[in-house]
N, C-alpha and C positions, 0 to 999 in steps of 0.2 A: 387360396387365402387362409383357410382353416389349417392346413398343414403347416404354413408358414408361422401362424400364431402358435400352434402346438410346439413347433420347434424352438420359438422364442421362450415360451413358458418353460420348457424343459431346460433350456439353457440357464434361465434365471435361478431355477431350483438348483441346478448344479453349482452355480456361483455361491449360493447360500450354503450348500452342503460342504463345499471346500473352504468355507469361511472367507471368501472373498468379499462377501456382504455380511456385515455384522450389526446387531442391534443392541442397544444398552445405553451407556453414557461415555462419550469419548471426547476429549479435549483435541480440537483441531489446531492446525499450525497458526490459525489466526487467533488462538486463544479462547474462542467460544466453545461451549459444550454442545455436542451433537448427539441426537438419539440414533444416528445411523453413521456407519463408517465403511468405507469401501477400500480394502486392502487388496487391490488387484495385483500387487507384486507377487502374490502367492501362485498366480496362475502359471509362472514360469516352471513350476515343479509338476505341472500336469500337462504334458504334451498334447493330449486329446482336447483339452480346453483351449489351449493355445491355437491349435488348428482351427477350432470351431470359431474363436474370436476372429481370427484372420479372415476366414470364409464369410462370416456374417458382416464384417466391416466391409469387405470387398463388394458384397451384394448391395449394401447401402450406397457404396461409392458409384457402383454402376447405376443404380436407380436415380442418383442425384444428377447425373449427366454432366458433372463437373469436368473440365479439361485441365490437364496438368502433364508436366513432363517428368517430374520426379516426386518422391515421397520423403518427408522428414518426420520422424518420431520425436515427440517432446521428451527431453531427458528427465528421468531415466526410465520410468516404468513403461512408457510407450515405445521404447527402443526395440525390445524384442517382438512386440506386436507388429511394429512397422517392418522389421526384418522378415517376419513370416509372410506378411502381405506381399512384399517385394519379390521374395524368392518364389512363392507360389504362383505369382502373376507376371513374373519377368519384367519388373519395373526397376529403374535405377533408384538409388537410395541416397540421401544426404544425411549426415550426422551433424547435429549442433552440439557444440561443447557448452558446458556451463560457464566455463571461463578459459581464455586463451592461454596456451602453454608459453612459457618464456624462451622457448627453444623451438628448432624446426621452422615450420612454415608460419607458426603463430596465428593460425586461422581459427575463427570461431565456427566456421562451416567447413566440414571435411566432405570430400567427394568431388565429382566432375560436374560443372555447371557453366553456363554462359550468361552473359547479361541479358536480362529480359526473359529468362526461363520462368516457368510458372511451376510452384511447388506445392503440393497438397500436405498439409500438417495432420499427422495422427496423434491422438491423445486418448488416454484411458478414461479419465473422469474430468468433466468441466464443472466448476462451481462459479467462480466469477469471471473466468476466461483469461486470467492474468498470465497463465503458463503458456497458453496458445499465443497470447499477444506478444510475450517476451521472444518466443521462438520465431514469430513473424517478423519482429523487429530486427532480430539478428540476420535472418534471410534477406530482408529488404536492404540491410546495410551492405550486403554483397550484391546488390542489384538483382536479386531473385524475387520475383513477384509472388504474393500470396493472395489468393482470392477465395479459397475454401479450406474447410477443416473437417475432419471426421473423428467423432468421439465414440467410444463404446457406450458410456453412460452419462447422460446429462442429469445433473442434480436439480435442474430447473429453478435455480436460484438467481437467475438473470444473465449468466454468462453468455447465452446465445444472443440475446438482445444487445448486450455490450459489444460483443465481437461484431455483429452485423452493423453497428453504427460506425465501426472502423473499417468496413468494406470486407469483412471476411465472413462468408456464409457458413454456419455450422450445421452439420448433419449428425445424427445420432443413430445408434442401433437400438438402444432402449433408454427409457427415462425412469427417474425415480418413482414417478406415478405408476409406471407399468410394473416395476419391481414390487411396490406395495400391493397393487391389485392382485398380481399373480400369487404372491406369497400368502396373502389373505385368503384367496380362493382355494389355494392348496393346502389350507389349514397349518401353515407354517408360522403365521403371525395372528395375534389376537387384535381385536379392534382398537384397544387402548394404545398399543405401540403405533399402530397405523395413524390414528388420530393425532398422536403426539408428534410424529415425524411430519405429517401434513402441516401442523401448525408451525413446526420449526421451520419449514421451507418458506411459509408466508411471512414469518417474522424476520427471516434473515436473507433478504434478497440483495443483490448488487446492482440492479438496473434501476436508474432514476428516470427522470424525464429526458425526452429526446435531446440529442446533441445539437448544438447550434454554433459552436466555434471550434478552433483548433488550439491545441497546446503548442508551446514553443517547440517541442520535439515532433510535431506533426500529428499527434493523436487526437482523437476527438475529445472535446471536453463537454461533459454533460451540463445542462442547465442546472443551476445551483439548487441542491437539496437544501431544505430549511434546516437550521440548527436543531430544531426538535426532532426531525426525521433522522438526522445523522447521529443524534444522541441515542437512538434506538437501533439504527441498522449497522453502524460501524462496528468493526470486529474487536479492536483492541479496547479493553475497559477504560484505559487512560483517555483515549480519544473520545469515548462515549461521555466520560466525566467532563472533559473540556467542553464539549458541545452542549451538555446539560447546564454548565455554569453560563455559557454564553447565551443559551435560551433564557435562563432564569433571570440573569443580571441584564439582559439586552445589551451586551457589549461584546465587541471583537477587538478590544484594545489590549495590548500587552505594553506595560510601562518598563522601560530599561532604566535601571538605577545604578549608575556608575559613579558611586562616591568612594571617598577614602576614609570617611568617618562612619563608624557603626551607628552612632546615635543619629546622624543625619539620615542615613538610610532607613532605619527603623521608624523614625518619625514621619518620613515622607510616605512610606508604604502604609503606615497606619491611616494617614490622611487620604491617600488616593485609592487605597484598596477596595473601597466600595464601588468603584467605577471601572475596574479592570478584570479581565479573565485570567491574566498571567502577570507575573512580576518576574523580570529578567535581571539577573545579577552577574557581576564579574567579581566573585567573592575574593579573589586574590588582590584586587585593588585596595581592599581595607588595610589600612595602616595600624588598626587596633584589633584585628580579628581575634575572637575567642569562640569556643563552640557555643557559648551562650547566645551569640548572634544568630546562628542557625536555629537554635531552639526557639528564640523569640520570633524569628521569621516564619517558622512553621505555625506557631500560635496565632500569628496574624493572618496566615493563609487560611486557617480554620475559621477565624473570626469573620473574615470578609469574603470567604468562599472564592479563592483563587488558587491557581497552581503556581509552583515556583520553577522557574527555568534558569538553571545556571549555564551561562554562555561560555563553556569551557573550550569549545572547538578542539576537541581531542584530534591529534594528527600524528601519532608515533606508532611504533610496532605494538603487536598485541599485548605482550607481557608488560610493557611500560604503561600503556593506557589502563590495563586491568588494574594495576597498582595505584595509579593516579586517581581513578574513579572510586576505588574502594577505600584506599588508605590516605596516608600523609596527614597533614594537619587539618585538611578541609573535609575529608571524608564525604565527598559529594553525593555518593549514592545514597547515603543515609538520610538526606534531607531534600534533595532536589527531585521533583517529579520527572523533570525533563532535562536532558542535557543535549549537546550536539557534537558532531565529528566531521572532519574532512575525509573525503574518499581516497585521498592521496596514498595511504599505506596499502590500500586493497581491502577485499572482503574481511580480512583477518581482524580489522579494527572493530568491525560490527560484532563479530563472534566473541571477542574478548570483552567488550563492553556489555553485551547481552549476558554472558555468563554471570557478571555481577548484578546487572539491573534487572534482568527478567524475573528472577525469584522475588524481587522487591516490588514488581508491578511498575517498573520505571519504563520510560520511553526515550527514544533518541531521535533527533532531527539530523539529516544530512545537510551539510553546507554545500548547496548546489550552485548558488549564485551569490554574488556580493554586491553592495550598493556603492562601493568606492570606485572612483574613476580609474580606469586602466587595469582593474583587477584581472587576474588569469583564470578565474572560475568560470570559464566558458567552454563551448565545444565539447570535446571528448571528456573533459573533466565533469561537466554537467551531466552528460550521458551516463557516465559511470555512477554518479550519485543517484540518478533515478533508478538505474538497474539494482543498486544495492538496496534501495528502499523498497522496490516493488518485489524483491525476492526475500525480504527479511522483515515482513510486516508483523511478525510476533514480537518485535522489538522496536524497529524503526517505524515511527509514526507519521513522518512527513519530511518537509524541507524548509531550510532558509533560502528563500529565492527571490528573484525580481519579477518572475512570471510564473504562470501556471505550468508545471512540467508533466503532470500525470492526470489522466482521466479518472484514475482510481479514487472513489470518494472516501476510502479509508486513510488516504494520506493527506495530511494537513499542510497547506501552503502558508508560511509566515514570512511577511515582507518587512524588512527594516528600512531605514532611511525615509521615514515618513514625516512631513511637515504640512502644515495647512497651506503654505505657499511653497511652490516648487523653487529650486535653487541648488546651492552647494555651499561648501565651507573651503577654507584655505588649506585643508589637508586632504582634499579629494573626495569627501563625502557628497554623494549626490542625492537630492531629496525629490520625492514625488508626493502628491496629495493623497489623502485617504481615498477619495473617490477614484481616482486614476488607478491606485494600487488594487482596489477591489473590483471595480467595474471593468476596467480595461486590461488589468494584468492578472485577474483571477485570484487574489489573495483571499485566504480565509481569515487571517489574523494580521492586524497592522502593529508593528513595533515602533514605539515613539520614545525617544530618550530626551534630549535637550529641549525639544518642544514642550515638555512638561517640567523636567527637572531644572531647566535653566531660565525659568521666567519667575517673576515675582508672586504669581498666583497659580501655583502648580495644580491646585484642586480644580480651579475654574478652567485652566487649560485642559486638564484631563476630561472634564465634562464636555468641552468642545470637541475634543478628538473622538470621545465616545459617541457623541451624537452624529458627527460627520461620518465615522466608520459604519455605525449601525444603519444609518439612513442609506448609505451606499449599498450595504447588503441587502436591505429591504427592497431597494430598487432592482436588484438583480433577480429577486423572486418575482417581479412583476413583468419580466420580459420573456 
C-alpha cells in the first residue's frame, strides 16, 4: 500500500513539474475564475508520463471490476490516453466525433461495435461531468451502453455525483484533494493556495439535491435548486445575475411586449417592470424605432432591476448573424442582455454570435422547442439545440422550450405560451398554465405576452402571473 501511495505522490509531483497542474488565477471555459488549472494536453509531449497515465488508469479499471467490451476517450485530450490504454491492454477502441462529417459514413461514433455492447468512457479531468455525459449520449444513440467511466483526475466539484444519478459510475486515479495534500506535503504549495483552492471547490459545485424525474431527452433532472443557490453556483455571470434578480424580486415572470409603438412599449414596461425579471422585445416590430428607444429601455431595466431579452431568433449563416447582431439599425448586442438563435445553421451560428456577445457579457438561448401547433422544432432538431447549449456554456445560457431538456443547472429553461387558463388561438398558439409549465414541465422562467399586454389592467395581470409562477416555483422546492 505504501509503495502505491509513493507512486501516486511521485506522479502528482511529475504533473506539477511539467505544468500539467498550475496554480494562480485562470478563467475557465465556464467564465468563472479558478485558482487551479489542469492542462493535461501537455502530457502528449512526455511519453513516459503518457505510459504512466495509461498504466495507472488501467490499474484503477481493474480494481473497479467494471465490465465492458470497448473503450472510448472523450475528445480530444482523452483520445491519446484511451489509445495508450487500448494498445497496452489489447482492447478495442471507439472514437467519438465532436460533430458528424457531411460525407462518408457521417457517423458520430467510429469503430466496430454491435447493438448492446458496453463501452467504458475515458476522460482526463471531470468537473461537472458534462463531457462524459455528452460522449455517453452519443454512444447510447448508437445503441452502445455506458455504465462506467474512468477519469485521471476528479476535481471533486460534483461531477461524480451528477454522473451516478444518470447511471454512470465514475472511477478516478487521483482527486484534487490528493493533489493539494501531496504538493503541500512535498513543499510545492503554501497553505494559502491550498486553502483558497479548497474554498473554490466548496463554492463552485455542480451537484444539487437528488434527482427525482427525467428530462424529455431521457437524462435525470435534479430537484430544483433555489434561485438563491443558483445565483451563487451557476457559472455564467449573466445567469447568476438573472437568478439574483428572481430571488430579490420574488418573480420568475418574463413579459413579452410585442408593440408597434415605442411610446406604448416604454410606458407599459415602466408600469410592469417592478414585477418581472425579464422584458422580451421584438424590436423590429416598432414602426417608429430610434436608438433613443433602446437607451430608454436600458434605463428602465436599471430602474426596475430586470434584464432585456431581444427575441431575434437568429437563424442564418455565421457572417450574416454576426453583422445582424452587432450592426444594422438595431445594434442588438449593444443593449440586449440576452438574445436567441435556432440551431438550424449548425454550431457556426453560436460561434459567430459569441464572437460579438461574449466580450460584452451577453448570453444566448437556443430555440429548442416552440409553443405553436404543428411546429417542426422536435426530435433531432431539439437534440441538436441541447448539444449546442451544453457544449457552449460560456455563451449559451439555456433554452426556449416547452419542457426541461437538460439536467445541467447552469442552463435556464424559459417557456413561452403561458396563460392562466389553458387553450389556444386562431393562429396555432398553444397555451399552458404557469403551474403546469413550472411543476410539470420544469420551466425556470415563464414568458407571458397577451395575457398581460392584451388586457385592460396589465399591472394587475402581471401581479397575477407573478404570484402564480412564483408559487409554483416555491412548491417545487417543497417536493
